[in-house]
C-alpha positions in Angstrom: -22.3 8.8 0.5 -22.5 10.7 -2.7 -20.7 8.2 -5.0 -18.3 5.3 -5.3 -15.3 7.6 -5.4 -16.2 9.0 -2.0 -16.7 5.5 -0.7 -13.3 4.3 -2.0 -11.6 7.1 -0.1 -12.8 5.7 3.2 -10.7 3.2 5.3 -11.8 -0.4 5.3 -13.3 0.0 8.8 -15.2 3.1 7.7 -16.5 1.4 4.5 -17.6 -1.6 6.7 -19.5 0.7 9.1 -21.1 2.5 6.3 -22.4 -0.7 4.6 -23.6 -2.2 7.9 -25.3 1.0 8.9 -26.8 2.0 5.6 -27.1 -1.2 3.5 -29.7 -3.9 3.3 -28.4 -7.4 3.4 -29.6 -9.3 0.4 -27.8 -12.6 0.3 -24.6 -14.4 1.3 -22.4 -17.1 -0.1 -19.1 -18.9 0.5 -16.3 -18.4 -2.0 -12.5 -19.0 -1.8 -12.6 -19.6 2.0 -14.5 -16.5 2.6 -18.1 -15.7 3.5 -19.3 -13.0 1.1 -22.3 -10.8 2.1 -24.1 -8.9 -0.5 -25.6 -5.5 0.5 -27.6 -2.8 -1.4 -27.2 0.8 -0.2 -29.8 2.4 -2.4 -27.0 3.7 -4.7 -24.7 0.7 -5.2 -24.2 -2.9 -4.2 -21.3 -4.0 -2.1 -19.8 -7.3 -1.2 -18.3 -7.7 2.2 -15.7 -10.4 2.2 -15.3 -11.9 5.6 -12.4 -14.2 6.4 -13.8 -16.8 8.8 -10.4 -18.1 9.8 -9.2 -14.7 11.0 -12.7 -13.4 12.0 -12.3 -10.1 10.2 -13.4 -8.3 7.0 -10.8 -8.9 4.4 -12.2 -6.8 1.5 -15.2 -4.8 0.4 -16.1 -4.7 -3.3 -18.7 -2.0 -4.3 -20.3 -2.1 -7.8 -23.2 -0.7 -9.7 -23.5 -3.2 -12.6 -26.0 -6.0 -12.3 -23.5 -8.3 -14.1 -21.8 -8.7 -10.7 -25.0 -10.2 -9.2 -24.6 -13.3 -11.3 -23.0 -15.4 -8.5 -26.2 -14.8 -6.4 -28.8 -15.7 -9.0 -29.0 -19.4 -8.1 -29.2 -18.5 -4.4 -32.4 -16.5 -4.8 -35.7 -18.3 -3.9 -38.8 -16.7 -5.4 -41.2 -19.6 -4.7 -43.2 -17.4 -2.3 -44.1 -15.1 -5.2 -46.0 -17.9 -6.9 -47.8 -19.2 -3.8 -51.5 -18.3 -3.7 -52.6 -15.9 -0.9 -54.4 -17.5 2.0 -56.8 -15.2 3.9 
């Protein structure tokens, strides 16, 4: 995928398959009755919004700005970074 413009031209199903096949799952959260999965593709981030009542993807929101990562900041646990190494 060259850019976000190319990504937006894909169908919802194609975008879902691209993210699941090429992205790295970073985190998930619940918001507005949806489970939101955050992925990074190497070129952009994408949220997959999953409607748990209908068991289907309802939306995919791609972005490149780190401002959109704000809802995930309190979910990140970096405690392991500060633990001393044990050999």
